[in-house]
N, C-alpha and C positions, 0 to 999 in steps of 0.2 A: 200717298205713304204706304210701303209693302209692309207686310206684317209676317215677320220670318219665325215669330214664335211657335215655336210647334211643343211636342210631347215631349222631343227629349232635353229641348231648354230648360219645361219645367222640373222633371226628372233631376237634369246636372243642377239645379238651383238648391235641392233638395240633399243631391249628395256630394256637394262641395262644400256646404254648409257643416255636415256630418263630419267629412273628414277633415277639415279646418281646427272643426272644436277638437278631434284626438289629435290635431299636432300641440302640446301644452307648452303656449306662446306666455305663462302668468310673467306679470311685471309688477314686482314690488317694489320697484321704487329705488334699489339698492345695485343696479347693474347688471345682476346677476342674468336676464332675461336674455334669451337667443330666438328673434324672431326668423333666423334663417332656413329653418326648415319651412315654415310655409312660405316664407318669399320663395324660396324655390318649387315650393308646390304650384302658386299663384303664375307664375313667371312658365312653369311647363303649361299650363293651360292657355296661356296667353300667345305663346310661341305656337302650340299647336292650331290655333286660328290665325296664324300669318305676320302675328306680331311680333316686332323687335324690343325686350323688356330691356331693359340695363339695369342691373341690381349694383345699389351702391351702398356704402359704408362708411361709417364715421371710427366705429368700433368694432370690429371683427366679433359677426354674429348677429349683430342691431341691422339687419340688413334692408333696406327699401326696393320697393320696385318699380320704376315709372317705365309706361310706352305711350305713344302719340298711334291715336286713327285720324286716318289724313281725312278732310271734308273734303266735300261735292266745291264749296263757295269759297277760294282763297284769301278773297277779300275780307269776311264774316271774323270776327273774334273768336278765339277758342274756350273752350269751355272744360275747368279739372270736374275729375271724380274721382274723389278721395276716400281711402278707409284705412283703417291703421290696424295691423296683424295682433297687437300685443291684447291681454286682458287682466283686469284684476285678478288677485287668488282667490280660488274657491277651497273649502274644506269640505272632503267628501264625507265625513261623518253626517254633515248639516244635511245633506241633499238627499231626497227619493231616489235620485238616480244618479250616479255616478258623474261627475261635474266633466271630465272628458271621454266621455265613452260616444258621444257624438249618436245617441241612441235615435231611434226613431219608433215611438210607441204610441199606438192609438193617435196617429194622425198628428204627431206633434214632434220637434225634433229638441233634445234635451242636450243642454250642455252650455258651461260658460264663455259666452261670446255667439251664443244663440241670438242676441237680442244687439249684441254690444262687442263688436261690430260684425262679425265671422258671417252671419246673413247678409249683410249687405255687400261685401267682398264676396260671396256666393252667388248673390242677382247679378250682380257687374261680370262676372266670369261668366254666367250663362248666356248673358244677353249680347257679349261679343261674340261668343263661340255659334250663337243660332245666326247670327249676320255673315257670319265667315261661312257658315253652313248654306245660308241663303244667294250670296255670291258665288256660290259653286253649282248651286240650280238655275245660274245666270238670273237671281233677282238683286235687284239693286238696292242697298238698304244700307249705301252709305249715307252716314250723318251731314248735314249743309255745313256745321263746322266743325274744326279740328277736335276732335277730345280728346285729353290727358289724361290717362289713368294713372293712380300712385295711388300705393299700398305701403302705410307709411309703420316704423316702428317707438316704440317707445312714447305712446299717445298717452297713454294711462300713467306718464311721470311728469317729466320735463316737455319732451320733445324732442331736446337736445339732439338723441341720435336717429331723431325721425324729423318731422317736417320742417322744424328748425335747420337741421342741415341741410333740408334739400333747397329752403330758400335761402340759406346764405351762400352754399357753395357750388349750388346748381340749378340757380337759376333761369338757366338758358332752356332747359327741360321744359320750361312754362312759359315760354315765350308768345305773347299773343294772350296768354288769360287771361279774360278779364273778372270771371264769375267761376262759381265754384258749388259743387253740392257732394253733400257727407248726410253723416249723421247729425241729429235725429229728429225727425219729423215725419208728416204724411203719414201715420198710424192712426189706427182709429180710435178714438176716445169717446167713448159711453158716457153723454153726460145727461142721457135719462133717456126714458121709454121714444124711441123715433128719431133721435138726435144723437147721430153718430156724427161727429167732429175730428177734421182730420187737421190738425196744427201742424204748420208751414215755420221753420223757423227763419227768421230773418232778424236775428240780433245772439249776441251773448253778452250776461256781465262779463264785466273783467274780473281776474284772477288777480286777488292779492294774499299771497301764502305769506304768516309773518311770524317771526319768531320773536318770543317775549324771554328775555333774563333780567331776575332778580337776584342782586347781590345782599350780602346780611353776614353776620360774624356767627362764625363757622363755633361750636360749643359741645358741651353734653346736653343730651338731651333731656337732663334731669332738673336743669339749671334755668330760669327767669334770665329770657333773651328777649328782649324788646327789638332786636335785629335780624329778625328771623327770615331768611329769604323766600324761606318754603309760605308763610304766611303771607308775605308782601307778594307771592307771584299770584296764592291762594284770590287774595282778592282783587288783583287786576285783572284775574281770568275770570273770575263772578261778574266782575261789574259787566266787562267786555260780551261774555254771553248771555246776559239779561238784558243788554241795552237796545232800547226800541227806534230802529232806525227811521228819520222821518221820510212821507211819500215822495218817489222821485219819477216820475213818469216819461219813458221814452217815448218817439212817434210809434216804435212798434208795438210797445204795450197800448196805447191809446188807441191803436186802431184797431187790439184784439179786444179790449173793451166795447170799443163801438159796434162790432161784428157781433161779441156774445151776447151784448145788451139787445141787438136788433133781434136775433135769434129767440130769445126769451120775452118777446115783446115790452121791453122795458125801455118807457121814453127818457132818454138822458142826455146830454151835453158833455162827452166828455173831453172837450176841450175848456170847458170851465174850469176857472182858477181856483172857485170852492167847492168842485167837486168831489163828494164824499167817497173816496174810493175802498174805503173798508164796508162803507153801506153799500156799497153797489155789490160788492164781492160778495156778500152776505144772499144777494136776490139774485145770484148764481146758480146755484144749487153746486153742482160736483164739478160744470164747467170753473168755476172760480180756482180750481188747482193747476189748471192751465198759466192762469196768470198771478195771483199771489205770490209765488217767488220771487218776482220780479218787479217787482212794485218797490222794492226797496234793497238798499245795502244790505249785505248780512256778514255776521262775523260766527263764526262758530269753535270754541274751542274743540282741539281735536288728541292732542299728545302731551304727556307730561313726564318731566324727567327731572327727578332731584335725589340727592341723597344715595349713601351707599349701605347704611346699617341703622336698626332702629333708634339705637341710643346718643346717634352723631345728628347734631343740627348742621344740614352742610353750608357751604359759605355762598353758592349761588344756585339758583332753582332755574330751568326752562320750561316752557310751554309753546307750543304751536296752534297758529290759527288758520282755520280756511276760511277767507276773507272773500267777499264777491263784491265790484264796483259797479255802480253803473252809469253809464255815461255822463259827463258833467259833474259829479258827486267826488272825484278824488282829493281835492282838497278839504272838504266836507269830510271826506273819511281820513286825511291826514291829522286835521287838529282835533276829530275826535278820540282817534287813539292816542295822541297825547294828553288828553284830558281825562280816560280813562284808566292809562296805564298809571300816572300820576307819579313823583316825583324818584320813587324807589324802584321804578321798573322801565327797562329800555327796551326799545322794539326796533326791530326791522326788517326788510322784506327779505325772504327765503327764495322768493320767487313770484314774478308777476306776467302779467301780459294783459294788453289791452280789451277795453270793452269793442262790439262790433253793433253794429248797424248796415240794415241792409236794405233798399226799399220794398215797399210792399203795393207799390203803384206802380212799380215797373212790369214792362215787357213779359219779363224770365218769372217774376212771379205769376203773373197771365197764365203763364202757359203751364207753371207745376201745378196749379190750382186746375186746368184744364184738365192736364193728363189725368190726374185723383177722379176727379168728377165723370171722366168717360169710362171707368171703369167702375164707379159706384155713384150713378146719378142721385141718390138719395145722401151722398152725405155733404156736408159743408167744412168746406176748407177754412181755417181761420188761421192770420197770422198769430205767432206767438215769439216771445225771446226765453233763449233757455235760459235757464240759472246756472247753468255748467259752462263747461266751455270744450272746445273742440279743436282739431288741427286748423280751422277755420284761421284763429288766429296768427297764426305763425304765416298762412299762405296770403294773407291781407295783408302782409308787409310788402309782396310782390304787385301790390295795386286787384286784387282778386276778392273780389263781394261773395261771401259762402252763403248759403242757405241749406239749415238741414232738411234734407229729403231723403230720407229713406224707408220708401212705402212700403206698408203692410196694412192689410185689412184684418182685423183683428173683431172675434165672439165678444158679444156681453160678456161681462164677469173676470175678460183678462185685461187683469193690470199690467200694463205695459210698462209703466212709469218703475214700479215697484223692482222687476225683474233686472234694471240696471244696477250691478252691483249687486245684486239680493242674493237669495237661495232660492234652485230650483228653475235656473233661467232656463227659458225654454221659447221655442216660437212654432206656432201650427204650420203644417205643410201648406194648406192653402193659402197664408197668408202669404208665403214667398212666391207660389205661383202667381197672385196678383200684384207684388212689387217688382216680378221680373214684366210683367204685361206693362205696368207703367212705368220702368224705368225706359225699356224700349222705347214707347211712345211718345214718353218727351225728350230722350236725346235723338231721336230723329227729327222730330220736331221744333227743337231748342236752336 
């Protein structure tokens, strides 16, 4: 295998991350995001590497980029490498460094998108361009499989202008793709002294965003009102938010528990029907945080809407719930919501995405593991299920099995998970260098 990663590739990963952060692609979910400047930026970098990127839009300004690198084995299945260009909002007053500065300070790149996920976007660009330079030097760095690169819009909302649009209207661009990699996995999770874990995502909980509506009798705020829509809604929201969902283990989560237990020297049978999951999690220390969010479905109230004046009881009130469902728990989820909302509150799906599972005993997972451990032999790769969702859900409709794999080697004390959608999002320069090397190795060996 050729090793084309040079100092320029490492520098470009940092520079591209910084420059992409400076392009404000804030997605508030109302349709006002414009990813096109970032899409044109990555398309230009790909074109300089000899590729022919296509820019595709459902809505003007909501631009996606797709390009294909031809592999050396025409009989091999293609691999999708995808990343999104939009980011969640950031309030500059809350940050130590302006969230759209892309400033590189003390060996760290600061800004919204530094980990979610303009870092991965930049690392892929750096790898592809390194291959092009190597080819010009006479080195053969051509991957075995065709690699389809997709930069998407709208991942931080419904994906309607992004991966859903591509899957529905441009499936031909992904012909032959059977597997894909994207956010968010293969980052260092320090579970304790001398225990550096690298969780690679092999599953996602399903998304169930819910709209609750309570109806009642409108009236004056000073009067007795036994049919108060706000009271009815508040009761339902409290019951949903406080509900303890039962344990439901997927194959990915069982595999994660088995590997984590072994690393901690805990003897247990994770396949046992009477497995005390909460008891096992209590023994895993910090590592429990990788698994605990995905042993159950969840429902978290997030938004409330009611009324227009303090002394007027409204005739209706609305709430929104972020629900996440594990595979096999869909019917349980529906019947539980019927019971928790009660007769006076209606609920409906505002948005839904199916849960995902990817095999952890596959050759692909083994190669992902090998790529990480090649550059950090002391690290331990473990499978995990992502509590949230990614564009992999949309691409799965094309028969593409998705893995979360955007490698970063992080120092102790660096709380990667807290920076997702958090304040002071940032990524170490050395972590980007590690990611470029790992991605290059995996993509050439895949």
